Structure formats: structure tokens, C-alpha cells
N, C-alpha and C positions, 0 to 999 in steps of 0.2 A: 578374501578380500569380498570373495560374494557373499559370506557372511556378514560383513559388514553393512553391503547393501541393506541383504535381509532386510537386516535392525535396523536400516534409518526408515527404512521404507515402513515398517511398521510403525515409529514412531510417529511419518507422516501423517498413515495415512488410519489407519487399523486406531491408535491413539488420541490421535484427531477425532474419529466419529465416534469412539466412546464417551472421552470428555465431553465430548460437542453436546451426546443425549443426557451426560447428569449436567450438567449448567446449564443451560441455552434459556432456560426460565430465569437465569439472575442477570446477565448483561447478556447474550449473543452474538455482538457483532465487536463487544471489545473482549470479549476468548478469543473468538473469529482470530482476531487485530492480532493477537498473543500466541499462539499457532502460527499465523501466516511467517509471523516474524522467527519461532524458534525452525518451522521450511525451510525458511531462505534460508535461516544459518546454514541450516544442517546441506541444504543443499549447493549450501559456498563451501563449504567440505567436502563434500563428493565429487567437486568439480578439481577444486587442488592436487583428491588422490588423483584422478581421472588425468588430469597434469602431467606427475610427476610418473606415472604407469609409462606414458607416451614416450617423456625423456627417458625413463630408463627404456623402451624399445629404441630409444636412437642407438643407444650406448652401446648393445645387444645388438644391434646389426650394424657401429663400426669397428666392433672386435670381431665378426662373423666375418664381415667384408676383406680385414687385416689378417685376419690368420686361414679365408680360402686363398688370396693376392701371395703369401706368404708359403701353401702347401703348394700352390701352381708354381709358383717360382725355385722352391726349392725340388722341384720335377724337374723342371727343363734343369737344373744344374746339375744332377747327379747321372741324368742322360749326358750329359756335354762329358761328365769324367769318367761318365761308365765308357764311350765312346773312346777317351785318350786314355787308355788305360791306367788311371788315379784309383785306387781302388781303396785306399783309404777313404780319399775327400769322398767319393762317392757311395763309402758305405755311411761318412759324417752326414750329408746330403740328403742319403735313402733316409735315415733316418730321423733329421725333423720334419723330411717328408710326410713320413708318418705320425710323427707327433702336431702337425698345424693341422693337418687332414684332420686324425680325430678331435681336436680342439673345434675346426670348424664343425662337424660335424654334429659337436653337443651343443654348441653356440647355434646351430642352426634350427634342428630340435626345439630350445630355449623360448628361439624366437618363432618359432609358429606358436605355441601356448601359450606367449605372450601378444601376440598378434591375435590370438579369439579370445584372450584375456581385454584390449584393449576397445574390443570390436564388442562385447560383450556391457564392459562400463560405460561407454560411450552410447548404448544405449538405452540401459538402463540410467543413465545419465540424462539424455533423454526426455525420460517417461518424466522424469522426479522434474522435469522442470518443464512440460505440460504439466503438467499434477500440478503443481504451482502457478501456472498460468489459468487454471481452473480455479480454482480458490480463490484465485483473486478477482473472475471474476464471477465467482461466487460470491462473495464478501460485495462487491460492488450491486447486484441483485439484490440480495438479504437488506441493503442500509437503502436503498429502495425502495422497497416495501416496506422498512422500518419507517422511514421517511412520511412517504403513505399514510399509514396507519394513525401515526404521532398525530400529523393532520387532521384527518378526518377524526381523532377521539377527542384532540381542542375543537375543531370547527364544531364537531354535535353536542357536547353539548357545551358551546354559546350559544349554537342555534335554535337547542329543544330546551323548551323553558323545566318543563317534567324534571332537566336535568343539573337546575341549578338551586340548590338549598335555600332552604332559608336564611341560613344565615348570608347568603352573596344577596339574599329581596333585604338583609336588614343594614348590610354597606350602601348598594344601590342608594335606599332612603336614607340614609345619612346624611350619602352623597348630596341629593336632592338636598331638603332641608340646613343643608350648609349652603350648597349654591342661592336657595331663596334668602337663606337670614345676607349674606356675605352682598345678594341684587341690594337688597331693603338697605341694608346699611351703607352702599352707593349713594343710593338713590337720593338720601336722609341725607349724608353728606354734603352730595350735590347740593340739594335745595336751604339745604344751613347756610351752604357759603356761599348760597347766588342768590338767598330770599331778599338784602337790602337794597342788589340790582334791578332786580325783578318787580318789587315794588315800586323802585322810582322808574323804573323802567313805563308800570302800569297806570301812576300817577302823570305824569306828563302826557302820555297816549289819552290818559283823560280828557286831562286842563285843554290838551289843543282839539276834541274833538266838543270840547263845553266852546269856545272859543269861536270856531266852526260856526256852531247854533247860534249862537250871541250875534255873528259876524250876518251870519242873513236873515236872522229875524229881522236886523235891522235896515238891511234892504228893502226887504221887503212891506216893511213903514215908512 
């Protein structure tokens, strides 16, 4: 069990650091996400092993209590048989008392070892959970730094005229030329579609103006 935890710890910590050092230039966030998923899977497996060991501890505890109770019961029965002069019954209950006592002692020793193992597993499992939590926090920190870096690069590229190449300027020029031509076409189309109406209105306005001048002149005469 200890060897298994050591191997998992190597996978989660040592291999993660080594792989990130080799490939962080490619896609560090994607790589970190991949190893976080692997770490979560390994941590989940360890959690199940710890749970199984706890269940085994409970089973040993139950067996120990039963053996200890039976040993105590047979001891009491042996004393009763001895006082009653029942030699054969005394020998039988005494033998069973010895048998249950030895079983209880063996189970007690095993239970002490299992208790130590469960405590050790729980500590290491807790360490793995904390390590996983730290990696999640580290991922958020790296994602924040990556976002800021990408945003700064894009803003600097747009704000710094020196960073825009000739092709970008050519594209802007093409767009400006296209918009100028489009605007000219719209204006020409507008004039073309409204020329008759505008000329008619101008003629009407000029005629009205001439009539006003004529009327004003007639009044003066």
C-alpha cells in the first residue's frame, strides 16, 4: 500500500513537473489541464483504497470484539464447570477459552497495524487532496497571467503603429478606397434618381421668384 502511494505521488508531482518543464512552451495551460485530470483520477483511486482499508478495519474490529467476548464467556463458563466438578465440561470450555483468547490476541495485533495504516493513508490522502487543490489554484493563476499576456500582446500590436506591417496598411488602404468608392456610388445613385425632381423644384422656385419680382415691379409702376 505504501509503495502504491509512493508511485501515485511520483505520478502526480514528479512526472507533472518534468513534463511541464519539457512541454510548457507548446501549450502550458492545456498540458496542466491534462495532468490535473490525471491527478484527479489517481486521487479518486486512492480515496477508494482508503475507504476499503477503513472497511477492513471495521471488519477486523468486529471479529476482535466477538473473539474477546467469547473468550471472556468461556472463561466464566470454565470457572462455573470447575466449581461444579464437571471436569470434562471444564476442560472443553477452558480449551475454547484458550482458542478464543489466542484469536483475539492475533486480531488485536492485526487491528493495531491496520489502525496505523489507516492513519498513514488518511494523512497521505489528505496531502494529495491539498496538492491537487494547490494545482487548481496554480492553474487559475497561470490562466490569469496567460490572459493578461495575450491581451497585452493584442493591444500593443493594435496601438503600436510600428508593429503593423505593410500588408496591414495595404488592407486598411484597400478598405478606405472601397468605402470611398461605395460612398461615391451611393451619392451618384442618389443624384441620378432625384435629378428630375430637384430640377423641377428648382424651376418652380425660380418661376415663383420671377413672379414675385414682376408683381413688385408692377406695384411700383
